[in-house]
N, C-alpha and C positions, 0 to 999 in steps of 0.2 A: 454379656458383652456382645451378643450378635449384633445389634444395633446400636453400639455404644461407641465411642472413641474413649471417653474418660468415666471411670466410675469411681467415686470418693465414698467412704464410709467411715464416720466418727473421727474425722481428721482433727488431730490437736498438735499445737506447737507450743511448747512452753519454753521460756528463757529462764535462766538463772542471773539475776541483777545483784551485783557486789557492788557495795560503797567504795572500795577499795582494792587494789589488786592483790594485796598481800592476803585478802580475805580467800582467795581463791587455793592459796597455798596451805592456808590454816586448814581449810574444811578437808583438804586431801590427806593431811598428816594427822588430825584429830582423831585419837582413839577412840573416843565416845561419839562418833560420827556427828558432832554438834554442826548445825547448819548456820554458815555465814551469809547466807544469800537470801533474797526474796524472789518469787516467782510470779513471773509476769505471762500470762497466756494470750499469744498474740492469735491463734486459732482455737476455737472451744467447739468440739465435736459436731464439725460440718461435715453433712452427706448430701451428696446431689450427682446425678449422672448427667452427661453432654453426650447428644446423640450425634451419630456420624451425619456429616455436612451440615450441622447446626451452627449457626451463629448466636453465641452467648454472651450477653452483655453482664458485666459484675460491678455494681455501683456501691459507694459507701464514702463516707467522708476521710480525710486523711487520718492514716493511723488505725484504720478499723481492720487491717489484717488481711487485705485484697493481695499486696505484692507478696507477703508471706505465703499466702495460699498458692499463687503462681509458681512460686519458686521451689516448692514442694513438689507440685505438679511436673515441672520440669527437671527436677532432681538435683537442684542446686543447694536445698536444704533437706535434711532428714527428719520426718514426722517424728514427734514424741510418741505418740499414739495414731492408730487408725492405718488405714488402708486405701492405697491408690492404684488403680489399674489402667494402663494406658494401652491403646491399641494403634499402634501407626507411629512416623517420625513425626517428632516436634519440633517446629522452627518457631523460636521464642525472640521477642524484641520487648525486653525489659528496660530497667534504668539503663542510663548511657553508660558502657563500658564494661556493661555484663558480656562475657564471652570473647572480648578481644583484648590482645596484649598492647600495652598503650607503645612499647617499644618498638612493634612489628610495624610495617608498612600497611597501607591500604590492602595491597593484593596478597601480603603474606596473611594478613588475616582473614581475608576471603577463604584461601585455602585452608588455614587453621579451622575455620567454622564449619567448612566442607568436611574434614577429616574426623571433626567432634561428632559429626552427623552420620558418618558411617560413608562417606563418599571417597572414591579413589582419585588420585590426581587427574587421572584422564576425564573422569566424570566432571570433576570441576572444571578442568579445560575447555568443556563443552558450553558450560554455563557462563564462563567468566565474561564473554561479550555482552550477553543479557545484563549480567550483574551490573558492569562499568557503564553500560548505556542509561539504565535504570538510575543510577547513582549520579551519574552525570556531574563529576566533581573534578574533571580534567587531569592533570599531572599529578593532583595531591594524592592519587592513588598510590604514588612511588615514594611517599613522605611517610615517616612514622605519625599514627594516629593520634599521638599525644600532642601534636602539633594543629588536630582539627579545631574549628568550631563546633559548637553543638548541633548546628544545622547539617554541617558537612557530615559528622558522626552519623546522625540519625538517617542521612540519605544513603549511606553505605551499609549502615546495619539494616536497614529495611529492605534496600535491593538484595543483599544477601538472603534474608528471612524469606522473601516472597519469590525468589527464583531457585530455590534448591528444592521444588514440587514437595512441599510438606503434606503430610496427612492431618497435621494440626498445626495451625498458626495462632500464636497467642503474643497480643500486642496490649503492652500495659503503659498507657499514656505517653508514649515515646513520640507520637506524632504531633504533639502539641508544641514541639520546638521547631517544628518544620515551615518553612515558609507556605504561603496560600495554595501556591501553584503547585508544589510539592505533595502537600497535602492531599489536595483534588486529584493529584496523580496516583496517590498511593490507595485512595477510596475507590477509584476505578479499578485499580488493579485486585482489590479486595471483593469488590462486587463481581469481578469475572471468575474469583476463586472461589465464592460461597457455593456454587455446585458441586465443587471437586473435593473440599477439605471442610474440616472442623475448625471454625474461628472462635477464639475468645476473646473479646474486648475489655479492657478496663479502662473507663474514661469518667471525667464528671461532666461530659457534654452530652446533655439528654437528646439533643436534636441527632448525634451520631448514634445514640442508643436506639431512639424510634424508628430511624431510618434504616438501619442494617441487622439489627438483632432480632432474632425470632423468640427469645427467651431473655427474661433478665432475672439475676439474682441480687439481693441487697445484703451486704453484711456491715454488721456494725458491731464494734468491739469485740471481734472475734468470731461473733455469732450469725448464723444466717437467719435473718429476719423474715425476707419475703421470698416468694420466688412466684414468677408467672409472665403475663404479657407485659410488654414495655410500657405500654401508657398506664397500665393500672399501677405496677410497682414505682414508675417513675413519678406518679401523683403523691403515693405515699412518701416517697423519699422526699420529694419537694415539700410536703407538709413538715415532714421532720426537720429538714434543714433551716425552715424559718420559725420553728419552735411551735407548731400548731398541731393541731390533731385533726384527722381525717375520718369521716365517717359516711355512710350512706343512708341518705334520708328518702323517706317515701312523702312527697309533698302531695296535698289534696287540692285541687282548683277549687277556690273559695268564690262562689257567683255572690253578685251584688244581691242585699237584702230586696232592694227595689229593681225590678228588671227595667226600668226607665232608665235608673242610674248609670252613668256613662264609666265604664271599667278603664281607667287610663293605663294600668298594667295588668295583665293577666298573671296570675298564681302559677306556679309550677305544678305539673299535674302527675309526674313520674318520680322514678327514683334517679335522684342525681348524687354525685360524691361532692360533698362539703367539707372544707376545713376552715379552722378558725377556732376562737374561744367563745364565751358565752356572754360576751357583751352585745352582739349583732347577729342578724341572720338574713340574709337575702332571699326573699320567699317568691319574687316573680322579675319578669323582664320582658319586655315587648318592643319589636322594631315597627316602625311607621315609614311609609313613604311620604315624603316631605310634601310632595305636589297634591298628593291626593288625600293625604291624612289616614289613609287605610293601612291596617296591619298587614304585615307583609315577612314571609320568610324566603322567597324567591325573588333576587335581587339582580339587577345588571350593574356592570362595573362602573364607576362614576356617579350611580344613583344618589340623590341628596337624601339622606337617612335620619332619621330621628330615633334615638336609642333612650328607653326608661326604664329605670332600676327601681324596684321596690323593696327598701329595707326596713325591717322591724327591729328597733334600738331597746334593749333590754337594761342597761345603764348607761351612765354618762361617757361620753367619747369627745375627748379634746383633741384639736389638731387631726380632725378627720380627713382622709383621702378616699374619693370613690374613682374607681376605673374599670377598665375592660381590657380583655386580651382576645385577638382573633386568631384561630390557629388551623392550620390545614387538617386533612384527614389521618396523619401520621403523628400530630400532636406538637409537630413543628410551629413556633410562634411567627405569623406573619407581620402583626403591628399591634403594639399596645400603647394607651394613654391613660390619663388619670388627671385628677383636678389640681394636682401638685404641679406636675410638670406644664400645665396649661396656666398656671399663675391664677389659678381661682381659689381662694380660701373658702372652707366651710366654717359656719358658725359651729360651735360645740352642738353635738346631738345629744338630747335629752332621753333618759330611758323611759321606757313606756311608750311612745310615741312610733309612728310610722312616716317613713318619709319616701319621696320620690324623687330621684335626680335623673337627668338629663342630658344627653350629648347630641348634638348637631353635627354630622360630618358627611362628606363625600365619599361613599364606600371605596376601598382600594380597587385599583383596575386589575382585578385578579381572573385567572384564566377559568374557564368551565369548571365545577366541581362543588363537594359539598365542604362546608367550613363551619368551625364552631364559635361561638363567643361567650368567654368566661367573665362574668362580673366579680368584682373584689370590692370589699370595704377595708380600710386600715386607718392606724393612725399613727402620726409622726412626721416623718420625712420620706424621700424618695429613697434615700441612704439608708437610714434607719428607721424602721418602722415594726407595728405589731399588726399582724393579720387578724382580722374580727371575723370575716365572713369572705370566703373565696368558693365559686359554684363551679365546679370544673364542667366545662361544653355543656353550659347551660340551656344555650339555643341553639339549634341546627339550621344553617341556612344555606340556599341552592342558589350558587351564581351561574346564570345562563351566559352562552358564548355570545361573544362580541361580533355583532353582524352575521350570527349564524354559523361563525367559523370557531374551532376550538384548536388552540395550538398547544405545544409542549410548554412545560415551565409553570411557572405560579403565578406570576405579573405578565401583563402585556405592557410594551413600550409604547408610551404615548408622544405623539407630535413627530413620528418618525416619517420620513420622506426619502422617496427612492428616486435616485436619478441615474441617468447612462451618461457617465463621464466622458469616456472617449468612444 
């Protein structure tokens, strides 16, 4: 535990499920120990460590056991089996209502939470102004919290959690109910806290996972499925959630048999992560400068670009959709488009054929840096579709600075005019 804040070994939580309330009583008094319940395993033999000052993300579909796991870590629930070792004070923001008495006022609940964490009234007196300033709910702090909206509640709960100087901060999806200004305020505070405390995030927002977390674990049906870097684990989770498989394929660049033959699309020639089924595989992609017709991976903002995608189709695909996504180096989606949203229908794709699809567009006015393009082929509609081939980060492109200057942020503002008004 020297370098760990939390150490979890073989953790299990099993619930007894009864069809009727009377079955509980029958089970207690039955002399033959007859079982009237079914067992449901919410967390099943989970083991992992969280290092000090590490930001860990936990992802998984609803009902996968994430919240149950955190409740055991915080002591709200008792494990059925397993061991949890925690070093330091935990401040947790679980589901709305946890740790707050609805009959108490906001201020009374602030002191209640401080007492539960081992702080004296004098300690909480010193922290009160910072908590109230951060929550910014005005005179509602003098009203019972049962009268609060969900947004007001999370403001106060997070203000308490973040301002009591925790060694470990746990946030379970609670920030999703806050308005955008408060969310940004919370994330700035979390960013400042990262160097001082261990943080655990539970969220469905992959942007938050990729931006703030050092490591991610994926839990499904109570079991730890994957553990690793945010980008790698989120790729596999994304594939699972759309019902596709993900694998790493090694592509070999196929040169034209005739050296004089023009290669419209270069095949991939490296290991890439691919997800989809067996109906199609994207095997190549090339960017062209529209003005010169030359291949390029170094791009100026607003440059006219031609993108060409090569697809090998193995069996009939009806209602096909072809598209692409541009992401930054953290995996955050900058923009995406496809043939469906553009209103461009595609005829049925026949098995055993190779197709080349193209997009002509003006490259976004992005700031200097590296970006990736991920092509995809699916079928169906925008809302309901089946993914046949998605190549993660298939092409890396470099955006050069505008006028030689590099600014902060991702995109540049177009058409900005400065004036001295007074």
